[in-house]
PDB file of N, CA, C and O in Angstrom:
ATOM      1  N   UNK A   1      17.760-188.987  83.757  1.00  0.00           N
ATOM      2  CA  UNK A   1      19.022-189.530  83.296  1.00  0.00           C
ATOM      3  C   UNK A   1      18.986-191.063  83.259  1.00  0.00           C
ATOM      4  O   UNK A   1      19.448-191.667  82.292  1.00  0.00           O
ATOM      5  N   UNK A   2      18.445-191.690  84.296  1.00  0.00           N
ATOM      6  CA  UNK A   2      18.389-193.152  84.343  1.00  0.00           C
ATOM      7  C   UNK A   2      17.555-193.701  83.198  1.00  0.00           C
ATOM      8  O   UNK A   2      17.901-194.727  82.614  1.00  0.00           O
ATOM      9  N   UNK A   3      16.461-193.026  82.875  1.00  0.00           N
ATOM     10  CA  UNK A   3      15.601-193.473  81.776  1.00  0.00           C
ATOM     11  C   UNK A   3      16.370-193.432  80.456  1.00  0.00           C
ATOM     12  O   UNK A   3      16.237-194.334  79.628  1.00  0.00           O
ATOM     13  N   UNK A   4      17.173-192.387  80.262  1.00  0.00           N
ATOM     14  CA  UNK A   4      17.968-192.243  79.043  1.00  0.00           C
ATOM     15  C   UNK A   4      18.990-193.371  78.923  1.00  0.00           C
ATOM     16  O   UNK A   4      19.169-193.931  77.841  1.00  0.00           O
ATOM     17  N   UNK A   5      19.655-193.706  80.016  1.00  0.00           N
ATOM     18  CA  UNK A   5      20.636-194.794  79.994  1.00  0.00           C
ATOM     19  C   UNK A   5      19.971-196.127  79.688  1.00  0.00           C
ATOM     20  O   UNK A   5      20.512-196.942  78.941  1.00  0.00           O
ATOM     21  N   UNK A   6      18.787-196.346  80.274  1.00  0.00           N
ATOM     22  CA  UNK A   6      18.045-197.573  80.022  1.00  0.00           C
ATOM     23  C   UNK A   6      17.664-197.661  78.546  1.00  0.00           C
ATOM     24  O   UNK A   6      17.782-198.717  77.926  1.00  0.00           O
ATOM     25  N   UNK A   7      17.211-196.554  78.001  1.00  0.00           N
ATOM     26  CA  UNK A   7      16.815-196.503  76.601  1.00  0.00           C
ATOM     27  C   UNK A   7      18.013-196.781  75.692  1.00  0.00           C
ATOM     28  O   UNK A   7      17.893-197.521  74.715  1.00  0.00           O
ATOM     29  N   UNK A   8      19.158-196.196  76.010  1.00  0.00           N
ATOM     30  CA  UNK A   8      20.370-196.425  75.220  1.00  0.00           C
ATOM     31  C   UNK A   8      20.776-197.892  75.261  1.00  0.00           C
ATOM     32  O   UNK A   8      21.172-198.461  74.244  1.00  0.00           O
ATOM     33  N   UNK A   9      20.678-198.499  76.429  1.00  0.00           N
ATOM     34  CA  UNK A   9      21.018-199.924  76.548  1.00  0.00           C
ATOM     35  C   UNK A   9      20.059-200.786  75.737  1.00  0.00           C
ATOM     36  O   UNK A   9      20.475-201.750  75.095  1.00  0.00           O
ATOM     37  N   UNK A  10      18.785-200.441  75.768  1.00  0.00           N
ATOM     38  CA  UNK A  10      17.784-201.197  75.012  1.00  0.00           C
ATOM     39  C   UNK A  10      18.056-201.110  73.518  1.00  0.00           C
ATOM     40  O   UNK A  10      17.966-202.111  72.808  1.00  0.00           O
ATOM     41  N   UNK A  11      18.386-199.919  73.041  1.00  0.00           N
ATOM     42  CA  UNK A  11      18.694-199.760  71.616  1.00  0.00           C
ATOM     43  C   UNK A  11      19.939-200.544  71.232  1.00  0.00           C
ATOM     44  O   UNK A  11      19.980-201.159  70.166  1.00  0.00           O
ATOM     45  N   UNK A  12      20.953-200.529  72.089  1.00  0.00           N
ATOM     46  CA  UNK A  12      22.177-201.280  71.818  1.00  0.00           C
ATOM     47  C   UNK A  12      21.875-202.774  71.755  1.00  0.00           C
ATOM     48  O   UNK A  12      22.403-203.477  70.894  1.00  0.00           O
ATOM     49  N   UNK A  13      21.036-203.259  72.655  1.00  0.00           N
ATOM     50  CA  UNK A  13      20.656-204.675  72.649  1.00  0.00           C
ATOM     51  C   UNK A  13      19.906-205.010  71.366  1.00  0.00           C
ATOM     52  O   UNK A  13      20.148-206.056  70.763  1.00  0.00           O
ATOM     53  N   UNK A  14      19.003-204.138  70.948  1.00  0.00           N
ATOM     54  CA  UNK A  14      18.237-204.370  69.722  1.00  0.00           C
ATOM     55  C   UNK A  14      19.158-204.406  68.510  1.00  0.00           C
ATOM     56  O   UNK A  14      18.985-205.247  67.628  1.00  0.00           O
ATOM     57  N   UNK A  15      20.135-203.502  68.456  1.00  0.00           N
ATOM     58  CA  UNK A  15      21.092-203.516  67.339  1.00  0.00           C
ATOM     59  C   UNK A  15      21.885-204.813  67.336  1.00  0.00           C
ATOM     60  O   UNK A  15      22.148-205.381  66.276  1.00  0.00           O
ATOM     61  N   UNK A  16      22.265-205.282  68.514  1.00  0.00           N
ATOM     62  CA  UNK A  16      23.001-206.533  68.620  1.00  0.00           C
ATOM     63  C   UNK A  16      22.158-207.701  68.118  1.00  0.00           C
ATOM     64  O   UNK A  16      22.668-208.577  67.419  1.00  0.00           O
ATOM     65  N   UNK A  17      20.877-207.720  68.467  1.00  0.00           N
ATOM     66  CA  UNK A  17      19.978-208.769  67.984  1.00  0.00           C
ATOM     67  C   UNK A  17      19.895-208.746  66.465  1.00  0.00           C
ATOM     68  O   UNK A  17      19.856-209.796  65.824  1.00  0.00           O
ATOM     69  N   UNK A  18      19.868-207.557  65.896  1.00  0.00           N
ATOM     70  CA  UNK A  18      19.777-207.420  64.441  1.00  0.00           C
ATOM     71  C   UNK A  18      21.009-208.010  63.767  1.00  0.00           C
ATOM     72  O   UNK A  18      20.903-208.623  62.705  1.00  0.00           O
ATOM     73  N   UNK A  19      22.155-207.832  64.368  1.00  0.00           N
ATOM     74  CA  UNK A  19      23.379-208.368  63.773  1.00  0.00           C
ATOM     75  C   UNK A  19      23.406-209.891  63.838  1.00  0.00           C
ATOM     76  O   UNK A  19      23.962-210.539  62.952  1.00  0.00           O
ATOM     77  N   UNK A  20      22.809-210.465  64.879  1.00  0.00           N
ATOM     78  CA  UNK A  20      22.875-211.905  65.092  1.00  0.00           C
ATOM     79  C   UNK A  20      21.882-212.706  64.254  1.00  0.00           C
ATOM     80  O   UNK A  20      22.112-213.890  64.008  1.00  0.00           O
ATOM     81  N   UNK A  21      20.794-212.099  63.815  1.00  0.00           N
ATOM     82  CA  UNK A  21      19.780-212.847  63.065  1.00  0.00           C
ATOM     83  C   UNK A  21      19.002-211.904  62.153  1.00  0.00           C
ATOM     84  O   UNK A  21      19.067-210.682  62.293  1.00  0.00           O
ATOM     85  N   UNK A  22      18.266-212.497  61.219  1.00  0.00           N
ATOM     86  CA  UNK A  22      17.476-211.702  60.279  1.00  0.00           C
ATOM     87  C   UNK A  22      16.391-210.952  61.039  1.00  0.00           C
ATOM     88  O   UNK A  22      15.658-211.542  61.832  1.00  0.00           O
ATOM     89  N   UNK A  23      16.293-209.657  60.796  1.00  0.00           N
ATOM     90  CA  UNK A  23      15.267-208.873  61.466  1.00  0.00           C
ATOM     91  C   UNK A  23      14.943-207.634  60.646  1.00  0.00           C
ATOM     92  O   UNK A  23      15.667-207.271  59.719  1.00  0.00           O
ATOM     93  N   UNK A  24      13.856-207.006  61.003  1.00  0.00           N
ATOM     94  CA  UNK A  24      13.466-205.745  60.383  1.00  0.00           C
ATOM     95  C   UNK A  24      12.781-204.884  61.427  1.00  0.00           C
ATOM     96  O   UNK A  24      12.162-205.401  62.356  1.00  0.00           O
ATOM     97  N   UNK A  25      12.889-203.573  61.277  1.00  0.00           N
ATOM     98  CA  UNK A  25      12.242-202.646  62.201  1.00  0.00           C
ATOM     99  C   UNK A  25      10.823-202.384  61.755  1.00  0.00           C
ATOM    100  O   UNK A  25      10.575-202.107  60.582  1.00  0.00           O
ATOM    101  N   UNK A  26       9.891-202.470  62.684  1.00  0.00           N
ATOM    102  CA  UNK A  26       8.488-202.148  62.437  1.00  0.00           C
ATOM    103  C   UNK A  26       8.104-201.039  63.407  1.00  0.00           C
ATOM    104  O   UNK A  26       7.536-201.300  64.467  1.00  0.00           O
ATOM    105  N   UNK A  27       8.411-199.819  63.045  1.00  0.00           N
ATOM    106  CA  UNK A  27       8.171-198.705  63.961  1.00  0.00           C
ATOM    107  C   UNK A  27       9.087-198.822  65.160  1.00  0.00           C
ATOM    108  O   UNK A  27      10.309-198.811  65.013  1.00  0.00           O
ATOM    109  N   UNK A  28       8.508-198.936  66.353  1.00  0.00           N
ATOM    110  CA  UNK A  28       9.302-199.077  67.580  1.00  0.00           C
ATOM    111  C   UNK A  28       9.608-200.534  67.888  1.00  0.00           C
ATOM    112  O   UNK A  28      10.211-200.825  68.921  1.00  0.00           O
ATOM    113  N   UNK A  29       9.208-201.457  67.020  1.00  0.00           N
ATOM    114  CA  UNK A  29       9.380-202.883  67.271  1.00  0.00           C
ATOM    115  C   UNK A  29      10.424-203.486  66.350  1.00  0.00           C
ATOM    116  O   UNK A  29      10.666-202.979  65.254  1.00  0.00           O
ATOM    117  N   UNK A  30      11.028-204.550  66.790  1.00  0.00           N
ATOM    118  CA  UNK A  30      12.008-205.302  66.036  1.00  0.00           C
ATOM    119  C   UNK A  30      11.395-206.659  65.725  1.00  0.00           C
ATOM    120  O   UNK A  30      11.067-207.409  66.644  1.00  0.00           O
ATOM    121  N   UNK A  31      11.234-206.988  64.447  1.00  0.00           N
ATOM    122  CA  UNK A  31      10.641-208.275  64.065  1.00  0.00           C
ATOM    123  C   UNK A  31      11.753-209.232  63.666  1.00  0.00           C
ATOM    124  O   UNK A  31      12.619-208.889  62.861  1.00  0.00           O
ATOM    125  N   UNK A  32      11.727-210.421  64.226  1.00  0.00           N
ATOM    126  CA  UNK A  32      12.721-211.449  63.926  1.00  0.00           C
ATOM    127  C   UNK A  32      12.093-212.523  63.069  1.00  0.00           C
ATOM    128  O   UNK A  32      11.041-213.061  63.413  1.00  0.00           O
ATOM    129  N   UNK A  33      12.722-212.835  61.971  1.00  0.00           N
ATOM    130  CA  UNK A  33      12.213-213.875  61.079  1.00  0.00           C
ATOM    131  C   UNK A  33      12.728-215.218  61.584  1.00  0.00           C
ATOM    132  O   UNK A  33      13.795-215.676  61.175  1.00  0.00           O
ATOM    133  N   UNK A  34      11.969-215.841  62.470  1.00  0.00           N
ATOM    134  CA  UNK A  34      12.406-217.085  63.092  1.00  0.00           C
ATOM    135  C   UNK A  34      12.149-218.308  62.221  1.00  0.00           C
ATOM    136  O   UNK A  34      12.880-219.294  62.317  1.00  0.00           O
ATOM    137  N   UNK A  35      11.144-218.266  61.391  1.00  0.00           N
ATOM    138  CA  UNK A  35      10.794-219.384  60.523  1.00  0.00           C
ATOM    139  C   UNK A  35      10.631-218.882  59.087  1.00  0.00           C
ATOM    140  O   UNK A  35       9.512-218.573  58.678  1.00  0.00           O
ATOM    141  N   UNK A  36      11.718-218.791  58.310  1.00  0.00           N
ATOM    142  CA  UNK A  36      11.629-218.259  56.950  1.00  0.00           C
ATOM    143  C   UNK A  36      10.628-219.001  56.069  1.00  0.00           C
ATOM    144  O   UNK A  36      10.027-218.395  55.182  1.00  0.00           O
ATOM    145  N   UNK A  37      10.436-220.304  56.297  1.00  0.00           N
ATOM    146  CA  UNK A  37       9.520-221.067  55.448  1.00  0.00           C
ATOM    147  C   UNK A  37       8.062-220.620  55.622  1.00  0.00           C
ATOM    148  O   UNK A  37       7.231-220.889  54.754  1.00  0.00           O
ATOM    149  N   UNK A  38       7.745-219.942  56.733  1.00  0.00           N
ATOM    150  CA  UNK A  38       6.383-219.456  56.937  1.00  0.00           C
ATOM    151  C   UNK A  38       6.081-218.237  56.076  1.00  0.00           C
ATOM    152  O   UNK A  38       4.920-217.926  55.809  1.00  0.00           O
ATOM    153  N   UNK A  39       7.142-217.546  55.641  1.00  0.00           N
ATOM    154  CA  UNK A  39       6.955-216.384  54.789  1.00  0.00           C
ATOM    155  C   UNK A  39       6.402-215.172  55.511  1.00  0.00           C
ATOM    156  O   UNK A  39       5.877-214.258  54.876  1.00  0.00           O
ATOM    157  N   UNK A  40       6.513-215.154  56.833  1.00  0.00           N
ATOM    158  CA  UNK A  40       6.070-213.980  57.588  1.00  0.00           C
ATOM    159  C   UNK A  40       6.869-213.893  58.876  1.00  0.00           C
ATOM    160  O   UNK A  40       7.482-214.866  59.316  1.00  0.00           O
ATOM    161  N   UNK A  41       6.850-212.734  59.456  1.00  0.00           N
ATOM    162  CA  UNK A  41       7.550-212.564  60.726  1.00  0.00           C
ATOM    163  C   UNK A  41       6.671-213.106  61.847  1.00  0.00           C
ATOM    164  O   UNK A  41       5.478-212.812  61.919  1.00  0.00           O
ATOM    165  N   UNK A  42       7.283-213.901  62.716  1.00  0.00           N
ATOM    166  CA  UNK A  42       6.485-214.591  63.724  1.00  0.00           C
ATOM    167  C   UNK A  42       6.731-214.105  65.150  1.00  0.00           C
ATOM    168  O   UNK A  42       6.017-214.520  66.063  1.00  0.00           O
ATOM    169  N   UNK A  43       7.697-213.257  65.361  1.00  0.00           N
ATOM    170  CA  UNK A  43       7.951-212.757  66.714  1.00  0.00           C
ATOM    171  C   UNK A  43       8.400-211.312  66.640  1.00  0.00           C
ATOM    172  O   UNK A  43       9.103-210.918  65.709  1.00  0.00           O
ATOM    173  N   UNK A  44       7.998-210.535  67.607  1.00  0.00           N
ATOM    174  CA  UNK A  44       8.452-209.154  67.676  1.00  0.00           C
ATOM    175  C   UNK A  44       9.006-208.877  69.053  1.00  0.00           C
ATOM    176  O   UNK A  44       8.556-209.453  70.043  1.00  0.00           O
ATOM    177  N   UNK A  45       9.966-208.009  69.110  1.00  0.00           N
ATOM    178  CA  UNK A  45      10.532-207.585  70.380  1.00  0.00           C
ATOM    179  C   UNK A  45      10.452-206.077  70.438  1.00  0.00           C
ATOM    180  O   UNK A  45      10.960-205.390  69.552  1.00  0.00           O
ATOM    181  N   UNK A  46       9.828-205.564  71.458  1.00  0.00           N
ATOM    182  CA  UNK A  46       9.770-204.125  71.666  1.00  0.00           C
ATOM    183  C   UNK A  46      11.164-203.680  72.082  1.00  0.00           C
ATOM    184  O   UNK A  46      11.868-204.418  72.771  1.00  0.00           O
ATOM    185  N   UNK A  47      11.560-202.514  71.683  1.00  0.00           N
ATOM    186  CA  UNK A  47      12.890-202.020  72.019  1.00  0.00           C
ATOM    187  C   UNK A  47      13.123-202.026  73.525  1.00  0.00           C
ATOM    188  O   UNK A  47      14.260-202.201  73.962  1.00  0.00           O
ATOM    189  N   UNK A  48      12.076-201.840  74.333  1.00  0.00           N
ATOM    190  CA  UNK A  48      12.231-201.787  75.785  1.00  0.00           C
ATOM    191  C   UNK A  48      11.826-203.084  76.471  1.00  0.00           C
ATOM    192  O   UNK A  48      11.730-203.111  77.698  1.00  0.00           O
ATOM    193  N   UNK A  49      11.588-204.151  75.735  1.00  0.00           N
ATOM    194  CA  UNK A  49      11.207-205.423  76.339  1.00  0.00           C
ATOM    195  C   UNK A  49      10.637-206.354  75.292  1.00  0.00           C
ATOM    196  O   UNK A  49      10.691-206.048  74.101  1.00  0.00           O
ATOM    197  N   UNK A  50      10.102-207.463  75.704  1.00  0.00           N
ATOM    198  CA  UNK A  50       9.569-208.450  74.774  1.00  0.00           C
ATOM    199  C   UNK A  50       8.053-208.360  74.668  1.00  0.00           C
ATOM    200  O   UNK A  50       7.364-207.994  75.620  1.00  0.00           O
ATOM    201  N   UNK A  51       7.558-208.699  73.499  1.00  0.00           N
ATOM    202  CA  UNK A  51       6.120-208.734  73.249  1.00  0.00           C
ATOM    203  C   UNK A  51       5.811-210.062  72.580  1.00  0.00           C
ATOM    204  O   UNK A  51       6.376-210.354  71.525  1.00  0.00           O
ATOM    205  N   UNK A  52       4.942-210.869  73.148  1.00  0.00           N
ATOM    206  CA  UNK A  52       4.572-212.154  72.548  1.00  0.00           C
ATOM    207  C   UNK A  52       3.517-211.931  71.479  1.00  0.00           C
ATOM    208  O   UNK A  52       2.565-211.179  71.681  1.00  0.00           O
ATOM    209  N   UNK A  53       3.694-212.596  70.329  1.00  0.00           N
ATOM    210  CA  UNK A  53       2.698-212.496  69.250  1.00  0.00           C
ATOM    211  C   UNK A  53       2.284-213.872  68.800  1.00  0.00           C
ATOM    212  O   UNK A  53       1.454-214.003  67.900  1.00  0.00           O
TER     213      UNK A  53
END
């Protein structure tokens, strides 16, 4: 049960991030377009935490 609640919170946080800035889903990852002039996604956030790229 605790794992399910954690997962639900993570998904809610990811949806909130999507509303606040440009992003796209890459499988289980959320990519944020932090520098549009680069023409590529430069950061990804895993639904359950952060991943540096």
